[in-house]
C-alpha positions as CSV (number, residue, x, y, z in Angstrom):
1,M,28.7,-6.5,11.4
2,T,26.8,-8.0,14.4
3,S,23.5,-9.6,13.3
4,M,20.5,-7.9,15.0
5,L,17.7,-9.6,13.0
6,R,17.9,-12.9,11.2
7,V,15.2,-14.7,9.3
8,D,15.9,-18.2,8.0
9,Q,13.7,-20.1,5.6
10,L,10.5,-18.5,6.8
11,N,7.1,-19.9,5.5
12,V,3.7,-18.4,6.2
13,V,0.5,-20.0,5.0
14,F,-3.0,-18.6,5.2
15,D,-5.5,-21.4,4.7
16,R,-4.0,-23.0,1.6
17,F,-2.3,-19.9,0.3
18,Q,1.5,-19.7,0.8
19,A,2.2,-16.0,1.6
20,L,5.9,-16.5,2.3
21,R,8.1,-19.2,0.7
22,G,11.4,-19.9,2.4
23,V,12.4,-16.2,2.9
24,S,15.8,-15.5,4.6
25,L,17.5,-12.3,5.5
26,D,20.1,-11.0,7.9
27,V,20.1,-7.3,9.1
28,G,23.1,-6.0,10.9
29,Q,23.1,-3.9,14.1
30,G,22.4,-0.3,13.2
31,E,21.6,-1.1,9.6
32,S,18.6,0.1,7.6
33,F,17.4,-2.7,5.4
34,G,14.6,-2.3,2.8
35,L,12.0,-4.7,1.4
36,V,10.5,-3.8,-2.0
37,G,8.1,-5.5,-4.4
38,E,4.6,-5.1,-5.8
39,S,1.4,-5.4,-3.7
40,G,1.0,-9.0,-2.6
41,S,4.7,-9.8,-2.8
42,G,4.8,-10.7,0.9
43,K,6.9,-7.8,2.2
44,S,4.3,-6.6,4.8
45,T,3.6,-10.2,5.7
46,L,7.2,-10.7,6.6
47,L,7.2,-7.7,8.9
48,R,4.0,-9.0,10.6
49,A,5.5,-12.5,11.0
50,I,8.5,-11.0,12.7
51,A,6.2,-8.9,15.0
52,G,4.2,-12.0,15.9
53,L,1.0,-10.7,14.2
54,V,0.7,-13.7,11.8
55,P,1.5,-17.3,12.5
56,V,4.6,-18.9,11.0
57,A,4.3,-22.3,9.4
58,S,8.1,-23.1,9.5
59,G,11.5,-21.4,9.7
60,T,13.1,-19.3,12.4
61,I,13.4,-15.7,13.4
62,A,16.2,-14.5,15.8
63,V,16.6,-11.1,17.4
64,G,20.1,-10.3,18.8
65,G,21.1,-14.0,18.3
66,Q,18.1,-15.3,20.3
67,K,15.5,-17.4,18.4
68,L,11.9,-16.4,18.9
69,G,9.2,-18.8,19.9
70,K,5.6,-18.8,18.5
71,K,4.5,-16.1,21.0
72,R,6.1,-12.7,21.6
73,D,6.7,-11.6,25.2
74,K,7.0,-8.1,26.7
75,A,10.8,-8.4,26.4
76,F,10.4,-8.8,22.7
77,Y,8.3,-5.6,22.4
78,R,10.8,-3.7,24.4
79,K,13.4,-4.5,21.7
80,V,11.1,-4.5,18.6
81,Q,8.5,-1.9,17.7
82,M,6.4,-1.4,14.6
83,V,5.2,1.7,12.8
84,F,2.2,1.0,10.5
85,Q,1.3,2.5,7.1
86,D,-2.0,4.1,8.2
87,P,-1.6,6.8,10.9
88,Y,-5.4,7.2,10.9
89,G,-6.1,3.5,11.8
90,S,-3.2,3.0,14.2
91,L,-4.2,5.6,16.8
92,H,-7.3,5.2,19.0
93,P,-9.6,8.1,18.0
94,R,-11.0,8.5,21.6
95,Q,-7.6,8.7,23.3
96,T,-5.5,11.8,23.7
97,V,-1.8,11.8,22.6
98,D,-0.9,11.7,26.2
99,R,-3.0,8.5,26.8
100,L,-1.6,6.9,23.6
101,L,1.9,7.4,24.9
102,Q,1.2,6.3,28.5
103,E,-0.2,3.0,27.4
104,P,3.1,1.3,26.4
105,L,4.8,2.8,29.4
106,A,2.2,1.2,31.7
107,I,2.5,-2.1,29.9
108,H,6.3,-2.2,30.4
109,G,6.2,-0.8,33.9
110,F,8.2,2.4,33.4
111,S,8.3,4.8,36.4
112,D,9.7,7.8,34.5
113,G,6.7,8.3,32.2
114,E,6.5,12.1,32.4
115,Q,10.1,12.4,31.3
116,R,9.8,9.9,28.5
117,I,6.6,11.5,27.1
118,R,8.2,14.9,27.0
119,R,11.3,13.5,25.3
120,A,9.4,11.4,22.8
121,L,7.2,14.4,21.7
122,D,10.2,16.7,21.4
123,E,12.2,14.1,19.5
124,V,9.5,13.8,16.8
125,G,9.1,17.6,16.5
126,L,5.7,18.0,18.2
127,G,6.3,19.3,21.7
128,S,4.1,19.4,24.8
129,G,1.4,21.5,23.1
130,F,0.2,18.4,21.3
131,R,0.0,16.2,24.4
132,F,-3.7,16.5,25.1
133,R,-5.0,16.6,21.6
134,Y,-7.1,13.8,20.0
135,S,-6.0,12.2,16.8
136,H,-8.8,13.8,14.8
137,Q,-7.3,17.2,15.7
138,L,-4.0,16.2,14.0
139,S,-2.9,16.2,10.4
140,G,-1.7,12.9,8.8
141,G,1.9,13.9,9.3
142,Q,1.3,14.8,12.9
143,R,-0.5,11.5,13.5
144,Q,2.4,9.5,12.1
145,R,4.8,11.5,14.3
146,V,2.8,10.4,17.3
147,A,2.9,6.8,16.1
148,I,6.7,7.1,15.8
149,A,6.9,8.6,19.3
150,R,4.8,5.8,20.7
151,A,7.2,3.2,19.1
152,L,10.3,5.1,20.4
153,I,9.1,5.7,24.0
154,V,10.1,2.2,25.2
155,E,13.6,2.6,23.6
156,P,13.6,-0.3,21.2
157,S,16.6,-1.6,19.3
158,I,14.7,-2.4,16.1
159,L,11.9,-0.5,14.2
160,L,9.8,-2.4,11.7
161,L,8.4,0.2,9.3
162,D,5.5,-0.8,7.1
163,E,5.1,1.9,4.4
164,P,5.4,4.6,7.1
165,T,4.9,7.5,4.7
166,S,2.8,6.2,1.8
167,A,-0.4,7.7,3.2
168,L,1.1,11.2,3.4
169,D,1.5,14.1,1.0
170,A,4.9,14.3,-0.7
171,S,6.2,17.3,1.3
172,V,5.1,15.7,4.6
173,Q,6.6,12.4,3.5
174,A,10.0,13.9,3.1
175,E,9.8,15.5,6.6
176,V,8.9,12.1,8.2
177,L,11.6,10.3,6.3
178,N,14.2,12.8,7.5
179,L,12.9,12.5,11.0
180,L,13.2,8.7,10.9
181,E,16.8,8.9,9.6
182,Q,17.7,11.4,12.3
183,V,16.2,9.1,15.0
184,R,18.1,6.1,13.6
185,R,21.4,8.0,13.8
186,D,20.7,9.4,17.2
187,R,19.6,6.1,18.8
188,E,21.7,3.8,16.7
189,L,18.5,1.9,15.7
190,T,18.1,-1.0,13.3
191,F,15.5,-0.5,10.6
192,L,13.6,-3.0,8.5
193,M,11.5,-0.9,6.1
194,V,8.8,-1.9,3.6
195,S,8.1,0.4,0.7
196,H,6.7,0.2,-2.8
197,D,8.8,3.3,-3.6
198,L,12.3,2.5,-4.7
199,A,13.4,6.1,-4.3
200,V,12.4,6.0,-0.6
201,I,14.4,2.8,-0.1
202,A,17.4,4.1,-2.0
203,H,17.4,7.2,0.3
204,M,16.8,5.4,3.6
205,C,18.5,2.0,3.3
206,E,22.0,0.6,2.8
207,R,20.8,-2.8,1.5
208,L,17.5,-4.2,0.2
209,M,15.7,-7.4,-0.8
210,V,13.3,-7.6,-3.7
211,M,10.3,-9.8,-3.2
212,Q,7.8,-11.4,-5.6
213,N,5.0,-13.8,-4.9
214,G,6.2,-14.5,-1.4
215,E,9.8,-15.2,-2.4
216,A,13.1,-13.3,-2.3
217,V,14.0,-12.5,-5.8
218,E,17.2,-10.5,-5.3
219,S,19.3,-8.9,-2.6
220,L,21.5,-5.9,-3.4
221,A,23.1,-2.7,-2.1
222,A,20.8,0.3,-2.4
223,T,23.5,2.1,-4.5
224,S,22.8,-0.5,-7.2
225,L,19.4,0.9,-7.7
226,A,20.8,4.2,-9.0
227,T,23.4,2.5,-11.2
228,R,20.8,-0.1,-12.3
229,D,23.3,-2.8,-11.4
230,V,20.7,-5.5,-10.9
231,S,20.5,-9.1,-12.1
232,Q,16.8,-10.0,-12.2
233,H,14.3,-9.0,-14.8
234,Y,11.7,-8.4,-12.2
235,T,13.9,-5.9,-10.4
236,R,14.5,-4.1,-13.7
237,R,10.8,-3.9,-14.2
238,L,10.3,-2.4,-10.8
239,L,13.0,0.2,-11.6
240,K,11.4,1.1,-14.8
241,A,8.0,1.5,-13.2
242,S,9.2,3.4,-10.1
243,E,8.9,7.2,-10.4
244,G,12.3,8.8,-10.1
245,F,14.2,5.9,-11.6
246,V,12.8,6.0,-15.2
247,R,15.4,6.6,-17.8
248,T,15.1,10.0,-19.7
């Protein structure tokens, strides 16, 4: 499998607190890879380091075989887009959906904006009727669909997904997860997905890495979660605590 995203011995330090400690992973092209762990384990920090939102103390990140520098350019954000946990906070409250979708098109200089906006809204199941609504006129699930449309509109190769459904009701969560899986298949995207919910990761991902205190504890196939074929005590504790994986 061709490597699409490779992280090697990554360290992130905030003041004197080491948030990531020598983390490495390799995600293949078209793969969906999960990151799990308790709050504060470093999984969201890893996503933000890849996206250039937090400074890296040492280590390397490569996308499509090309190592990234300290700053991300427009070419990077054409390839890599991020969907955040909070659909309320990630959308500007005073901008219509149309304006929110036009912004990345303007930044990247696309001339076929009208066609891209229509396609993106249709793809996430909203349609043109939502185009001139404001975010406060949308439900949480609809807001997250807009956030996904905004990420997809520049046709990236990689989506970084930071707990993309944890702020949503259970029924809406399932709809958005199914949408993401459909989009990944249709566009042959590569996913790096953070979740505290092992059932979500087992459903969405082929492989995963377990993180604790900024370190990689264990890497395994997602099928190993269902069979409990894990080697680390910390992973077994997560399985026991995770709803849907408790032994009955």
